[in-house]
All heavy atoms as TSV, in Angstrom:
chain	resi	resn	atom	element	x	y	z
A	1	MET	N	N	-8.450	4.176	20.975
A	1	MET	CA	C	-8.681	4.849	19.716
A	1	MET	C	C	-7.624	4.505	18.667
A	1	MET	O	O	-7.977	4.160	17.549
A	1	MET	CB	C	-8.759	6.364	19.987
A	1	MET	CG	C	-8.876	7.198	18.760
A	1	MET	SD	S	-10.462	6.947	17.952
A	1	MET	CE	C	-10.285	8.029	16.588
A	2	PRO	N	N	-6.303	4.588	18.977
A	2	PRO	CA	C	-5.312	4.249	17.945
A	2	PRO	C	C	-5.392	2.788	17.502
A	2	PRO	O	O	-5.166	2.490	16.326
A	2	PRO	CB	C	-3.966	4.529	18.615
A	2	PRO	CG	C	-4.258	5.509	19.692
A	2	PRO	CD	C	-5.645	5.176	20.158
A	3	ALA	N	N	-5.743	1.878	18.406
A	3	ALA	CA	C	-5.845	0.469	18.022
A	3	ALA	C	C	-7.018	0.265	17.068
A	3	ALA	O	O	-6.904	-0.486	16.092
A	3	ALA	CB	C	-6.006	-0.397	19.269
A	4	ARG	N	N	-8.119	0.931	17.313
A	4	ARG	CA	C	-9.286	0.839	16.430
A	4	ARG	C	C	-8.957	1.423	15.061
A	4	ARG	O	O	-9.285	0.841	14.028
A	4	ARG	CB	C	-10.455	1.590	17.061
A	4	ARG	CG	C	-11.703	1.571	16.213
A	4	ARG	CD	C	-12.862	2.265	16.954
A	4	ARG	NE	N	-13.965	2.429	16.041
A	4	ARG	CZ	C	-14.334	3.585	15.516
A	4	ARG	NH1	N	-13.697	4.686	15.843
A	4	ARG	NH2	N	-15.344	3.658	14.684
A	5	PHE	N	N	-8.298	2.569	15.059
A	5	PHE	CA	C	-7.902	3.227	13.822
A	5	PHE	C	C	-6.948	2.344	13.019
A	5	PHE	O	O	-7.108	2.169	11.811
A	5	PHE	CB	C	-7.236	4.569	14.156
A	5	PHE	CG	C	-6.719	5.301	12.970
A	5	PHE	CD1	C	-7.579	6.009	12.160
A	5	PHE	CD2	C	-5.367	5.292	12.667
A	5	PHE	CE1	C	-7.097	6.694	11.062
A	5	PHE	CE2	C	-4.887	5.966	11.578
A	5	PHE	CZ	C	-5.752	6.674	10.768
A	6	PHE	N	N	-5.969	1.755	13.682
A	6	PHE	CA	C	-5.002	0.885	13.023
A	6	PHE	C	C	-5.678	-0.364	12.466
A	6	PHE	O	O	-5.356	-0.816	11.366
A	6	PHE	CB	C	-3.898	0.502	14.018
A	6	PHE	CG	C	-2.745	-0.222	13.399
A	6	PHE	CD1	C	-1.907	0.415	12.507
A	6	PHE	CD2	C	-2.510	-1.546	13.709
A	6	PHE	CE1	C	-0.846	-0.257	11.929
A	6	PHE	CE2	C	-1.446	-2.227	13.139
A	6	PHE	CZ	C	-0.607	-1.572	12.252
A	7	GLY	N	N	-6.617	-0.911	13.202
A	7	GLY	CA	C	-7.355	-2.082	12.730
A	7	GLY	C	C	-8.176	-1.780	11.492
A	7	GLY	O	O	-8.212	-2.574	10.546
A	8	ILE	N	N	-8.864	-0.643	11.492
A	8	ILE	CA	C	-9.647	-0.245	10.319
A	8	ILE	C	C	-8.728	-0.010	9.128
A	8	ILE	O	O	-9.024	-0.417	8.002
A	8	ILE	CB	C	-10.486	1.013	10.632
A	8	ILE	CG1	C	-11.576	0.669	11.640
A	8	ILE	CG2	C	-11.080	1.616	9.368
A	8	ILE	CD1	C	-12.328	1.864	12.177
A	9	PHE	N	N	-7.607	0.637	9.360
A	9	PHE	CA	C	-6.650	0.931	8.295
A	9	PHE	C	C	-6.119	-0.356	7.661
A	9	PHE	O	O	-6.097	-0.504	6.441
A	9	PHE	CB	C	-5.499	1.771	8.861
A	9	PHE	CG	C	-4.592	2.347	7.831
A	9	PHE	CD1	C	-4.983	3.456	7.105
A	9	PHE	CD2	C	-3.344	1.799	7.594
A	9	PHE	CE1	C	-4.145	4.003	6.147
A	9	PHE	CE2	C	-2.505	2.332	6.644
A	9	PHE	CZ	C	-2.910	3.437	5.924
A	10	LEU	N	N	-5.717	-1.319	8.469
A	10	LEU	CA	C	-5.228	-2.593	7.945
A	10	LEU	C	C	-6.327	-3.385	7.257
A	10	LEU	O	O	-6.091	-4.040	6.240
A	10	LEU	CB	C	-4.613	-3.429	9.070
A	10	LEU	CG	C	-3.229	-3.008	9.528
A	10	LEU	CD1	C	-2.751	-3.913	10.658
A	10	LEU	CD2	C	-2.239	-3.029	8.395
A	11	GLY	N	N	-7.522	-3.322	7.790
A	11	GLY	CA	C	-8.652	-3.992	7.158
A	11	GLY	C	C	-8.947	-3.435	5.780
A	11	GLY	O	O	-9.244	-4.186	4.838
A	12	LEU	N	N	-8.861	-2.122	5.630
A	12	LEU	CA	C	-9.101	-1.502	4.324
A	12	LEU	C	C	-8.002	-1.851	3.323
A	12	LEU	O	O	-8.287	-2.090	2.144
A	12	LEU	CB	C	-9.227	0.014	4.482
A	12	LEU	CG	C	-10.519	0.481	5.135
A	12	LEU	CD1	C	-10.458	1.965	5.445
A	12	LEU	CD2	C	-11.699	0.178	4.240
A	13	ILE	N	N	-6.753	-1.889	3.773
A	13	ILE	CA	C	-5.662	-2.290	2.879
A	13	ILE	C	C	-5.872	-3.724	2.412
A	13	ILE	O	O	-5.732	-4.035	1.225
A	13	ILE	CB	C	-4.287	-2.124	3.573
A	13	ILE	CG1	C	-3.933	-0.653	3.686
A	13	ILE	CG2	C	-3.191	-2.848	2.791
A	13	ILE	CD1	C	-2.636	-0.378	4.407
A	14	ALA	N	N	-6.232	-4.606	3.342
A	14	ALA	CA	C	-6.472	-6.004	2.973
A	14	ALA	C	C	-7.646	-6.126	2.007
A	14	ALA	O	O	-7.578	-6.893	1.038
A	14	ALA	CB	C	-6.724	-6.838	4.234
A	15	ALA	N	N	-8.712	-5.373	2.249
A	15	ALA	CA	C	-9.878	-5.433	1.368
A	15	ALA	C	C	-9.544	-4.955	-0.036
A	15	ALA	O	O	-9.955	-5.568	-1.026
A	15	ALA	CB	C	-11.012	-4.599	1.955
A	16	VAL	N	N	-8.786	-3.874	-0.143
A	16	VAL	CA	C	-8.398	-3.363	-1.463
A	16	VAL	C	C	-7.510	-4.366	-2.183
A	16	VAL	O	O	-7.660	-4.590	-3.388
A	16	VAL	CB	C	-7.703	-1.984	-1.329
A	16	VAL	CG1	C	-7.079	-1.548	-2.637
A	16	VAL	CG2	C	-8.685	-0.941	-0.855
A	17	LEU	N	N	-6.590	-5.003	-1.469
A	17	LEU	CA	C	-5.723	-6.003	-2.094
A	17	LEU	C	C	-6.511	-7.217	-2.576
A	17	LEU	O	O	-6.257	-7.730	-3.665
A	17	LEU	CB	C	-4.629	-6.442	-1.113
A	17	LEU	CG	C	-3.440	-5.506	-0.987
A	17	LEU	CD1	C	-2.500	-5.999	0.109
A	17	LEU	CD2	C	-2.695	-5.407	-2.295
A	18	VAL	N	N	-7.461	-7.668	-1.787
A	18	VAL	CA	C	-8.265	-8.831	-2.177
A	18	VAL	C	C	-9.125	-8.500	-3.396
A	18	VAL	O	O	-9.159	-9.258	-4.372
A	18	VAL	CB	C	-9.142	-9.312	-0.993
A	18	VAL	CG1	C	-10.190	-10.291	-1.453
A	18	VAL	CG2	C	-8.258	-9.931	0.084
A	19	ILE	N	N	-9.810	-7.363	-3.352
A	19	ILE	CA	C	-10.650	-6.969	-4.486
A	19	ILE	C	C	-9.801	-6.738	-5.731
A	19	ILE	O	O	-10.157	-7.162	-6.831
A	19	ILE	CB	C	-11.476	-5.720	-4.130
A	19	ILE	CG1	C	-12.502	-6.071	-3.067
A	19	ILE	CG2	C	-12.164	-5.140	-5.363
A	19	ILE	CD1	C	-13.202	-4.877	-2.453
A	20	GLY	N	N	-8.662	-6.096	-5.574
A	20	GLY	CA	C	-7.758	-5.875	-6.706
A	20	GLY	C	C	-7.203	-7.174	-7.257
A	20	GLY	O	O	-7.089	-7.343	-8.475
A	21	GLY	N	N	-6.849	-8.101	-6.384
A	21	GLY	CA	C	-6.344	-9.397	-6.836
A	21	GLY	C	C	-7.388	-10.176	-7.611
A	21	GLY	O	O	-7.087	-10.801	-8.632
A	22	LEU	N	N	-8.620	-10.144	-7.122
A	22	LEU	CA	C	-9.703	-10.812	-7.849
A	22	LEU	C	C	-9.940	-10.164	-9.210
A	22	LEU	O	O	-10.156	-10.851	-10.211
A	22	LEU	CB	C	-10.987	-10.786	-7.020
A	22	LEU	CG	C	-10.994	-11.654	-5.771
A	22	LEU	CD1	C	-12.245	-11.394	-4.952
A	22	LEU	CD2	C	-10.879	-13.115	-6.144
A	23	PHE	N	N	-9.886	-8.850	-9.249
A	23	PHE	CA	C	-10.077	-8.138	-10.510
A	23	PHE	C	C	-8.959	-8.461	-11.496
A	23	PHE	O	O	-9.209	-8.701	-12.676
A	23	PHE	CB	C	-10.148	-6.633	-10.253
A	23	PHE	CG	C	-10.360	-5.829	-11.491
A	23	PHE	CD1	C	-11.592	-5.824	-12.117
A	23	PHE	CD2	C	-9.332	-5.082	-12.034
A	23	PHE	CE1	C	-11.801	-5.079	-13.265
A	23	PHE	CE2	C	-9.516	-4.339	-13.177
A	23	PHE	CZ	C	-10.760	-4.333	-13.800
A	24	ILE	N	N	-7.715	-8.510	-11.021
A	24	ILE	CA	C	-6.576	-8.838	-11.889
A	24	ILE	C	C	-6.718	-10.254	-12.430
A	24	ILE	O	O	-6.451	-10.517	-13.599
A	24	ILE	CB	C	-5.242	-8.644	-11.137
A	24	ILE	CG1	C	-4.984	-7.150	-10.915
A	24	ILE	CG2	C	-4.080	-9.267	-11.895
A	24	ILE	CD1	C	-3.810	-6.851	-10.011
A	25	ASN	N	N	-7.147	-11.192	-11.582
A	25	ASN	CA	C	-7.333	-12.565	-12.039
A	25	ASN	C	C	-8.472	-12.706	-13.038
A	25	ASN	O	O	-8.445	-13.596	-13.882
A	25	ASN	CB	C	-7.568	-13.499	-10.855
A	25	ASN	CG	C	-6.292	-13.787	-10.107
A	25	ASN	OD1	O	-5.208	-13.711	-10.679
A	25	ASN	ND2	N	-6.413	-14.093	-8.835
A	26	MET	N	N	-9.476	-11.830	-12.943
A	26	MET	CA	C	-10.588	-11.899	-13.885
A	26	MET	C	C	-10.200	-11.370	-15.264
A	26	MET	O	O	-10.664	-11.894	-16.268
A	26	MET	CB	C	-11.790	-11.101	-13.355
A	26	MET	CG	C	-12.518	-11.805	-12.256
A	26	MET	SD	S	-13.984	-10.991	-11.591
A	26	MET	CE	C	-14.128	-9.456	-12.387
A	27	ILE	N	N	-9.362	-10.333	-15.315
A	27	ILE	CA	C	-9.044	-9.736	-16.612
A	27	ILE	C	C	-7.827	-10.357	-17.277
A	27	ILE	O	O	-7.619	-10.154	-18.469
A	27	ILE	CB	C	-8.856	-8.203	-16.505
A	27	ILE	CG1	C	-7.666	-7.849	-15.624
A	27	ILE	CG2	C	-10.111	-7.531	-16.033
A	27	ILE	CD1	C	-7.294	-6.393	-15.659
A	28	SER	N	N	-7.030	-11.105	-16.532
A	28	SER	CA	C	-5.813	-11.659	-17.108
A	28	SER	C	C	-5.563	-13.066	-16.574
A	28	SER	O	O	-5.646	-13.295	-15.368
A	28	SER	CB	C	-4.619	-10.761	-16.769
A	28	SER	OG	O	-3.425	-11.324	-17.244
A	29	GLU	N	N	-5.246	-13.980	-17.471
A	29	GLU	CA	C	-4.938	-15.359	-17.065
A	29	GLU	C	C	-3.583	-15.455	-16.375
A	29	GLU	O	O	-3.386	-16.253	-15.476
A	29	GLU	CB	C	-4.950	-16.268	-18.298
A	29	GLU	CG	C	-6.310	-16.414	-18.931
A	29	GLU	CD	C	-7.214	-17.329	-18.134
A	29	GLU	OE1	O	-6.703	-18.269	-17.517
A	29	GLU	OE2	O	-8.427	-17.081	-18.134
A	30	GLU	N	N	-2.642	-14.648	-16.813
A	30	GLU	CA	C	-1.287	-14.705	-16.253
A	30	GLU	C	C	-1.074	-13.537	-15.286
A	30	GLU	O	O	-1.777	-12.534	-15.342
A	30	GLU	CB	C	-0.265	-14.656	-17.377
A	30	GLU	CG	C	-0.436	-13.442	-18.254
A	30	GLU	CD	C	0.289	-13.580	-19.568
A	30	GLU	OE1	O	0.236	-14.648	-20.179
A	30	GLU	OE2	O	0.899	-12.587	-19.962
A	31	THR	N	N	-0.114	-13.695	-14.412
A	31	THR	CA	C	0.190	-12.639	-13.452
A	31	THR	C	C	0.995	-11.549	-14.157
A	31	THR	O	O	2.064	-11.814	-14.699
A	31	THR	CB	C	0.999	-13.194	-12.271
A	31	THR	OG1	O	0.279	-14.281	-11.699
A	31	THR	CG2	C	1.229	-12.137	-11.230
A	32	VAL	N	N	0.468	-10.344	-14.137
A	32	VAL	CA	C	1.138	-9.221	-14.778
A	32	VAL	C	C	1.570	-8.241	-13.689
A	32	VAL	O	O	0.748	-7.754	-12.914
A	32	VAL	CB	C	0.191	-8.524	-15.782
A	32	VAL	CG1	C	0.892	-7.382	-16.476
A	32	VAL	CG2	C	-0.315	-9.535	-16.806
A	33	VAL	N	N	2.858	-7.975	-13.652
A	33	VAL	CA	C	3.420	-7.135	-12.596
A	33	VAL	C	C	2.885	-5.704	-12.676
A	33	VAL	O	O	2.665	-5.062	-11.652
A	33	VAL	CB	C	4.964	-7.150	-12.681
A	33	VAL	CG1	C	5.581	-6.210	-11.667
A	33	VAL	CG2	C	5.482	-8.553	-12.476
A	34	GLU	N	N	2.637	-5.226	-13.887
A	34	GLU	CA	C	2.171	-3.847	-14.044
A	34	GLU	C	C	0.839	-3.625	-13.346
A	34	GLU	O	O	0.593	-2.563	-12.780
A	34	GLU	CB	C	2.038	-3.478	-15.524
A	34	GLU	CG	C	3.366	-3.334	-16.230
A	34	GLU	CD	C	3.904	-4.661	-16.750
A	34	GLU	OE1	O	3.172	-5.668	-16.687
A	34	GLU	OE2	O	5.060	-4.691	-17.197
A	35	TYR	N	N	-0.050	-4.614	-13.391
A	35	TYR	CA	C	-1.339	-4.482	-12.716
A	35	TYR	C	C	-1.162	-4.385	-11.203
A	35	TYR	O	O	-1.858	-3.631	-10.535
A	35	TYR	CB	C	-2.261	-5.651	-13.049
A	35	TYR	CG	C	-2.728	-5.680	-14.481
A	35	TYR	CD1	C	-2.895	-6.884	-15.141
A	35	TYR	CD2	C	-2.988	-4.516	-15.182
A	35	TYR	CE1	C	-3.335	-6.931	-16.456
A	35	TYR	CE2	C	-3.418	-4.546	-16.493
A	35	TYR	CZ	C	-3.591	-5.748	-17.121
A	35	TYR	OH	O	-4.019	-5.783	-18.418
A	36	TRP	N	N	-0.232	-5.155	-10.671
A	36	TRP	CA	C	0.007	-5.108	-9.231
A	36	TRP	C	C	0.647	-3.788	-8.830
A	36	TRP	O	O	0.384	-3.264	-7.746
A	36	TRP	CB	C	0.872	-6.282	-8.782
A	36	TRP	CG	C	0.108	-7.557	-8.796
A	36	TRP	CD1	C	0.150	-8.524	-9.749
A	36	TRP	CD2	C	-0.864	-7.985	-7.839
A	36	TRP	NE1	N	-0.721	-9.529	-9.430
A	36	TRP	CE2	C	-1.355	-9.233	-8.271
A	36	TRP	CE3	C	-1.356	-7.437	-6.659
A	36	TRP	CZ2	C	-2.314	-9.932	-7.557
A	36	TRP	CZ3	C	-2.312	-8.143	-5.944
A	36	TRP	CH2	C	-2.778	-9.370	-6.397
A	37	ILE	N	N	1.500	-3.243	-9.697
A	37	ILE	CA	C	2.095	-1.933	-9.408
A	37	ILE	C	C	1.014	-0.858	-9.425
A	37	ILE	O	O	0.984	0.025	-8.566
A	37	ILE	CB	C	3.217	-1.626	-10.405
A	37	ILE	CG1	C	4.394	-2.580	-10.169
A	37	ILE	CG2	C	3.680	-0.177	-10.298
A	37	ILE	CD1	C	5.475	-2.517	-11.221
A	38	LEU	N	N	0.095	-0.935	-10.399
A	38	LEU	CA	C	-1.007	0.024	-10.445
A	38	LEU	C	C	-1.949	-0.138	-9.256
A	38	LEU	O	O	-2.621	0.817	-8.856
A	38	LEU	CB	C	-1.778	-0.119	-11.755
A	38	LEU	CG	C	-1.046	0.356	-13.000
A	38	LEU	CD1	C	-1.855	0.017	-14.248
A	38	LEU	CD2	C	-0.770	1.840	-12.934
A	39	LEU	N	N	-2.016	-1.328	-8.690
A	39	LEU	CA	C	-2.870	-1.573	-7.528
A	39	LEU	C	C	-2.332	-0.872	-6.276
A	39	LEU	O	O	-3.083	-0.645	-5.327
A	39	LEU	CB	C	-2.998	-3.078	-7.283
A	39	LEU	CG	C	-3.921	-3.538	-6.169
A	39	LEU	CD1	C	-5.356	-3.102	-6.465
A	39	LEU	CD2	C	-3.846	-5.038	-6.005
A	40	LEU	N	N	-1.056	-0.496	-6.268
A	40	LEU	CA	C	-0.498	0.184	-5.102
A	40	LEU	C	C	-1.145	1.541	-4.862
A	40	LEU	O	O	-1.281	1.968	-3.715
A	40	LEU	CB	C	1.016	0.356	-5.254
A	40	LEU	CG	C	1.836	-0.909	-5.102
A	40	LEU	CD1	C	3.301	-0.606	-5.363
A	40	LEU	CD2	C	1.654	-1.509	-3.729
A	41	LEU	N	N	-1.528	2.228	-5.929
A	41	LEU	CA	C	-2.150	3.546	-5.757
A	41	LEU	C	C	-3.446	3.474	-4.955
A	41	LEU	O	O	-3.576	4.153	-3.926
A	41	LEU	CB	C	-2.379	4.197	-7.118
A	41	LEU	CG	C	-1.113	4.539	-7.891
A	41	LEU	CD1	C	-1.469	4.989	-9.297
A	41	LEU	CD2	C	-0.339	5.601	-7.165
A	42	PRO	N	N	-4.430	2.647	-5.362
A	42	PRO	CA	C	-5.631	2.569	-4.524
A	42	PRO	C	C	-5.384	1.848	-3.204
A	42	PRO	O	O	-6.099	2.086	-2.225
A	42	PRO	CB	C	-6.638	1.802	-5.381
A	42	PRO	CG	C	-5.855	1.115	-6.420
A	42	PRO	CD	C	-4.608	1.910	-6.619
A	43	CYS	N	N	-4.362	0.996	-3.157
A	43	CYS	CA	C	-4.085	0.250	-1.929
A	43	CYS	C	C	-3.695	1.197	-0.792
A	43	CYS	O	O	-4.029	0.954	0.364
A	43	CYS	CB	C	-2.973	-0.760	-2.177
A	43	CYS	SG	S	-2.616	-1.787	-0.763
A	44	PHE	N	N	-3.014	2.265	-1.113
A	44	PHE	CA	C	-2.654	3.236	-0.078
A	44	PHE	C	C	-3.583	4.440	-0.066
A	44	PHE	O	O	-3.800	5.051	0.976
A	44	PHE	CB	C	-1.209	3.693	-0.240
A	44	PHE	CG	C	-0.225	2.604	0.041
A	44	PHE	CD1	C	0.548	2.078	-0.967
A	44	PHE	CD2	C	-0.096	2.091	1.310
A	44	PHE	CE1	C	1.443	1.058	-0.708
A	44	PHE	CE2	C	0.792	1.061	1.582
A	44	PHE	CZ	C	1.564	0.547	0.562
A	45	GLY	N	N	-4.159	4.776	-1.208
A	45	GLY	CA	C	-5.034	5.945	-1.283
A	45	GLY	C	C	-6.360	5.763	-0.568
A	45	GLY	O	O	-6.810	6.638	0.169
A	46	VAL	N	N	-7.010	4.627	-0.773
A	46	VAL	CA	C	-8.323	4.383	-0.160
A	46	VAL	C	C	-8.239	4.371	1.368
A	46	VAL	O	O	-9.009	5.069	2.030
A	46	VAL	CB	C	-8.949	3.075	-0.710
A	46	VAL	CG1	C	-10.172	2.671	0.085
A	46	VAL	CG2	C	-9.290	3.233	-2.178
A	47	PRO	N	N	-7.305	3.629	1.969
A	47	PRO	CA	C	-7.249	3.654	3.441
A	47	PRO	C	C	-6.870	5.016	4.011
A	47	PRO	O	O	-7.391	5.420	5.047
A	47	PRO	CB	C	-6.176	2.616	3.787
A	47	PRO	CG	C	-6.155	1.705	2.630
A	47	PRO	CD	C	-6.443	2.563	1.442
A	48	ILE	N	N	-6.004	5.747	3.333
A	48	ILE	CA	C	-5.608	7.056	3.848
A	48	ILE	C	C	-6.780	8.030	3.792
A	48	ILE	O	O	-7.061	8.746	4.753
A	48	ILE	CB	C	-4.389	7.595	3.082
A	48	ILE	CG1	C	-3.152	6.787	3.450
A	48	ILE	CG2	C	-4.161	9.072	3.371
A	48	ILE	CD1	C	-1.937	7.081	2.614
A	49	LEU	N	N	-7.495	8.061	2.660
A	49	LEU	CA	C	-8.640	8.965	2.547
A	49	LEU	C	C	-9.757	8.594	3.512
A	49	LEU	O	O	-10.375	9.465	4.128
A	49	LEU	CB	C	-9.157	8.980	1.113
A	49	LEU	CG	C	-8.244	9.652	0.094
A	49	LEU	CD1	C	-8.821	9.500	-1.301
A	49	LEU	CD2	C	-8.034	11.103	0.438
A	50	SER	N	N	-10.009	7.304	3.661
A	50	SER	CA	C	-11.055	6.897	4.598
A	50	SER	C	C	-10.618	7.143	6.043
A	50	SER	O	O	-11.445	7.448	6.899
A	50	SER	CB	C	-11.429	5.430	4.387
A	50	SER	OG	O	-10.317	4.615	4.611
A	51	ALA	N	N	-9.325	7.036	6.325
A	51	ALA	CA	C	-8.845	7.314	7.680
A	51	ALA	C	C	-9.036	8.791	8.011
A	51	ALA	O	O	-9.392	9.139	9.143
A	51	ALA	CB	C	-7.368	6.936	7.803
A	52	VAL	N	N	-8.815	9.644	7.033
A	52	VAL	CA	C	-9.036	11.078	7.261
A	52	VAL	C	C	-10.515	11.346	7.537
A	52	VAL	O	O	-10.861	12.101	8.439
A	52	VAL	CB	C	-8.528	11.907	6.053
A	52	VAL	CG1	C	-8.991	13.335	6.125
A	52	VAL	CG2	C	-7.022	11.822	5.960
A	53	CYS	N	N	-11.393	10.698	6.764
A	53	CYS	CA	C	-12.832	10.871	6.971
A	53	CYS	C	C	-13.257	10.327	8.333
A	53	CYS	O	O	-14.065	10.956	9.031
A	53	CYS	CB	C	-13.619	10.186	5.876
A	53	CYS	SG	S	-13.427	10.962	4.268
A	54	LEU	N	N	-12.737	9.186	8.728
A	54	LEU	CA	C	-13.087	8.617	10.031
A	54	LEU	C	C	-12.559	9.481	11.176
A	54	LEU	O	O	-13.190	9.576	12.226
A	54	LEU	CB	C	-12.550	7.198	10.156
A	54	LEU	CG	C	-13.256	6.145	9.333
A	54	LEU	CD1	C	-12.519	4.818	9.448
A	54	LEU	CD2	C	-14.683	5.979	9.799
A	55	LYS	N	N	-11.410	10.077	10.991
A	55	LYS	CA	C	-10.836	10.927	12.025
A	55	LYS	C	C	-11.703	12.168	12.233
A	55	LYS	O	O	-11.875	12.632	13.353
A	55	LYS	CB	C	-9.410	11.324	11.646
A	55	LYS	CG	C	-8.695	12.096	12.687
A	55	LYS	CD	C	-8.486	11.268	13.930
A	55	LYS	CE	C	-7.715	12.070	14.949
A	55	LYS	NZ	N	-7.683	11.438	16.233
A	56	GLU	N	N	-12.262	12.714	11.145
A	56	GLU	CA	C	-13.118	13.892	11.264
A	56	GLU	C	C	-14.451	13.557	11.924
A	56	GLU	O	O	-15.042	14.396	12.584
A	56	GLU	CB	C	-13.327	14.518	9.896
A	56	GLU	CG	C	-12.081	15.151	9.343
A	56	GLU	CD	C	-12.276	15.733	7.948
A	56	GLU	OE1	O	-13.398	15.659	7.419
A	56	GLU	OE2	O	-11.310	16.261	7.419
A	57	ILE	N	N	-14.919	12.320	11.760
A	57	ILE	CA	C	-16.200	11.908	12.356
A	57	ILE	C	C	-16.053	11.751	13.865
A	57	ILE	O	O	-16.916	12.155	14.632
A	57	ILE	CB	C	-16.713	10.600	11.707
A	57	ILE	CG1	C	-17.126	10.890	10.275
A	57	ILE	CG2	C	-17.878	10.023	12.495
A	57	ILE	CD1	C	-17.475	9.648	9.484
A	58	ASP	N	N	-14.913	11.178	14.310
A	58	ASP	CA	C	-14.719	10.931	15.751
A	58	ASP	C	C	-14.408	12.186	16.476
A	58	ASP	O	O	-14.581	13.130	16.716
A	58	ASP	CB	C	-13.553	9.978	15.989
A	58	ASP	CG	C	-13.915	8.560	15.578
A	58	ASP	OD1	O	-15.113	8.269	15.468
A	58	ASP	OD2	O	-12.986	7.780	15.372
């Protein structure tokens, strides 16, 4: 169970980073640090909230 949970958690963090990186590249030609700092909020929020939901389901 903990290995499955950890795998899902890391997968969600990676997915949020990839989607956020693609979005940042679409809206800006240059790398802007502020966008990456703002990406930290959903990067940790989405996996934590989904982990809580998955924990309640199991």
